[in-house]
C-alpha positions in Angstrom: 0.2 0.1 0.1 2.7 2.5 0.8 4.5 1.5 -2.3 1.4 2.3 -4.2 1.4 5.8 -2.8 5.0 6.6 -3.0 4.7 5.7 -7.1 1.5 7.7 -7.1 3.2 10.9 -5.8 6.6 10.8 -6.9 7.9 8.4 -9.4 4.7 8.7 -11.8 4.6 12.4 -12.0 8.3 12.4 -12.6 8.0 10.0 -15.3 5.0 12.3 -17.0 6.8 15.6 -16.4 9.9 13.8 -18.5 7.3 12.8 -21.2 6.3 16.0 -21.3 9.6 17.5 -21.5 10.5 15.4 -24.5 7.1 16.4 -26.2 8.3 20.2 -25.7 11.8 19.7 -27.0 10.3 17.8 -30.2 7.8 20.6 -30.8 10.5 23.2 -30.2 12.5 21.7 -33.3 9.5 21.6 -35.4 9.3 25.6 -34.6 12.7 25.9 -35.6 13.3 23.8 -38.5 9.7 23.7 -40.3 8.6 26.1 -43.0 4.8 24.7 -43.2 2.3 26.7 -41.2 0.1 23.5 -40.9 3.1 21.4 -39.5 3.5 24.6 -37.0 -0.1 25.1 -36.1 0.1 21.0 -35.4 3.0 21.5 -33.2 1.3 24.5 -31.2 -1.5 22.3 -30.8 0.3 19.3 -29.8 2.2 21.6 -27.1 -1.0 22.9 -25.7 -2.1 19.3 -25.0 1.0 18.1 -23.5 1.2 21.1 -21.0 -1.8 19.4 -19.4 -0.1 15.9 -19.0 1.5 16.9 -15.6 -1.3 18.2 -14.3 -3.5 15.2 -14.9 -1.1 13.6 -12.0 -1.1 16.3 -9.6 -4.9 15.2 -9.0 -3.8 11.8 -7.6 -1.5 13.3 -5.1 -2.2 13.5 -1.3 -0.2 16.5 -0.9 -2.3 18.2 -3.4 -5.7 17.1 -2.2 -4.5 18.3 1.4 -2.9 21.9 0.6 -4.7 23.2 -2.4 -8.0 25.0 -2.4 -8.0 25.8 -6.1 -8.3 22.2 -7.3 -11.7 23.2 -9.3 -10.1 26.0 -11.3 -6.9 23.8 -12.2 -9.4 21.3 -13.5 -11.2 23.7 -15.5 -7.9 25.1 -16.9 -6.6 21.7 -17.5 -9.6 20.3 -19.1 -10.4 23.3 -21.2 -6.7 23.5 -22.3 -6.7 19.7 -23.2 -10.0 20.0 -25.3 -8.8 22.8 -27.3 -5.4 21.2 -27.8 -6.6 17.8 -28.8 -9.4 19.2 -31.2 -6.9 21.8 -32.4 -4.6 18.9 -33.4 -7.4 16.7 -35.0 -8.7 19.5 -36.9 -5.3 20.6 -38.4 -4.3 17.0 -39.5 -7.5 17.0 -41.4 -6.8 20.4 -42.9 -3.3 19.3 -43.6 -5.0 16.1 -45.7 -7.1 18.4 -47.2 -4.2 20.7 -48.3 -2.3 17.8 -49.6 -5.3 16.6 -51.7 -5.9 19.7 -53.4 -1.8 20.4 -53.9 -2.0 16.5 -55.8 -5.4 17.5 -57.7 -4.5 20.8 -58.6 -1.1 20.8 -59.1 -0.9 24.1 -61.5 -2.9 26.3 -59.5 -1.6 28.9 -57.1 -2.4 28.4 -53.2 -4.3 31.4 -52.0 -3.1 32.8 -48.7 -6.7 34.0 -47.7 -7.9 30.2 -47.6 -5.0 29.2 -45.6 -5.9 32.0 -43.0 -9.4 30.8 -43.0 -8.3 27.4 -42.2 -6.1 28.5 -39.5 -9.1 30.7 -37.7 -11.6 27.5 -38.1 -9.0 25.3 -36.7 -8.8 27.5 -34.0 -12.2 28.9 -33.5 -14.3 25.7 -33.6 -12.2 24.2 -30.8 -12.2 27.2 -28.7 -16.1 26.4 -28.8 -15.8 23.1 -27.6 -13.4 23.9 -24.8 -15.5 26.8 -23.6 -18.6 24.8 -23.8 -16.9 22.2 -21.9 -16.5 24.5 -18.9 -20.0 23.7 -17.9 -19.6 19.9 -17.6 -16.5 19.7 -15.7 -16.4 18.7 -12.5 -14.2 17.6 -9.6 -15.0 14.7 -7.3 -13.9 13.8 -4.0 -13.9 10.4 -3.3 -12.6 7.6 -0.9 -11.2 4.0 -1.4 -9.9 1.7 1.2 -6.7 3.4 2.3 -7.0 7.2 0.8 -8.8 10.0 -0.1 -8.9 11.0 -3.8 -9.9 13.5 -6.3 -10.4 13.3 -10.1 -11.5 15.7 -12.3 -13.6 14.6 -15.0 -16.0 15.6 -17.9 -19.9 15.1 -17.9 -21.2 14.5 -20.7 -24.9 15.0 -20.1 -24.3 17.8 -17.3 -27.8 18.8 -17.3 -29.2 15.2 -16.6 -26.4 14.7 -13.9 -27.6 17.6 -12.0 -31.3 16.3 -11.8 -30.0 12.7 -10.8 -27.2 13.2 -8.6 
């Protein structure tokens, strides 16, 4: 039991922080050497998603549970950034696929900068709407298991019905 708490409170956050650091270094290399605006946008979205990885394990720490009273705000910020980053990353990959299709299909036509700007706006506006709508349904729960008190940060998919039944 004590080994589990040691792993949960120290080793896992260190491993996930190192993973996060490696992703940041990889994204930094893309920032430095890349000429494609869409791949640069993908690196930015992945960096946003990456920043939430260590925060996920803060919620499993007994120290955080005892000392911090701002867990709701950290949960809201973490999940909103996570939703924003994941959705922006997915949309960027879709836009890259469409862009590559148009490059192959219309080889002789010039690419328009206005369409690229509209695509970039679309990539960030739609996930922003998703992440702000998720603010309504994000909740911090405190629960107990047989040997310790835990907290979790979760998204309720149907927040209005959850309020009625719980």
